[in-house]
Residue, then its C-alpha position, 0 to 999 in steps of 0.5 A: m401416450k404422445t397424443r394424450l400428452q398433447k391433449l393435456l398440454k393443449i387443454r392447459g394452454i387454453k386454460f392459461t390463455i383464458e386466465i390471462c384474458l380474464i386478468l386483462l379484462v379485470f385490469t381494463i375494467i378497474k382502470t376504466w372505473m378509476q378514470r371515470n371522473m378524470i376530466e377530458g378536453t380543456p384542463p382546469a387552470i393551474q396557478a400555484s407556487l412550485l416547491d422552489g418558490k417560482h410561480f407556475d401558470l398552466q396557460s403560460i406553457k400553451g404551445k408546448t406538449t406537457l405532462v401534468h402528473f399527480w403523485a404522492t409520497w405514500c404511493g408505492i406505484c408512484k415510487l416506481e415511476q418517479d425516476s421515469i418522471n424525473a428523466i422525462s422532465k429533463a427533455h419535456t415540459v412536466i409539472t407534477i402535483a404532490m397530492k395529499s403528501g404533506n407540506a412543502t418542507e416534507i415534500r422538499q425532504y422527500m425530493l432530496k432523499h430520492k434525488l428528484s428534480f422535477p417541478v412540484i406543486v404541493d396539493a396538500e388538501g387535494h384541491i387541484a386533484k379534485q378539479y382534475g377528477v383524480q381519485a387515485v395516483p399516479a395519474s397523468f394527463i398529456i396536454n397537447p400544444q393547443g391546450k387540450i388533454s390528449f391522453r389521461e392515464t391512471g396507474y403505472t405507465s412506463n417511461w417509454g409509454l409516457r414519451i410515446r404519448l407526449w410525442l403523439a400529442g405533439f405530432n397529432a397537434t402539428s398534423s391537425q394544424q396542417i389539414p385545411 
């Protein structure tokens, strides 16, 4: 009886492991497919007015590790991430782009309702998103101090996942400068 139960548990354990591996494989394939058009290398210039009326120029922050984050008010996953983006924006250089989420008044109301304070560019028609190859939100680009994209992600990314990528982008840029 004991060996029969052990065999049954072993078979179920193997099936469960195979199912988990298949789910992870499908997830990886979907994520890779969603990122297929996202740009690499040097990001396109962004010159736009922020929601608060200030002017933003991506070139002006060269020398800093920066998170460029695309999101939408209608995106459920973005809502899960918004508190993390808000917290990260207090310690790091962050610019967010509200993609196809309405006009400045609507986004301003959304920000107030959700108590968010990160800088926002309104991309009502999705022109900036198109330049970056963003087809799904949330999408994040980590730009290193040399102005190159170090990481690009689509879908949910944890607070710590983004912070580690920001740190690595800054660290790798600093390390590569020291190598003759």
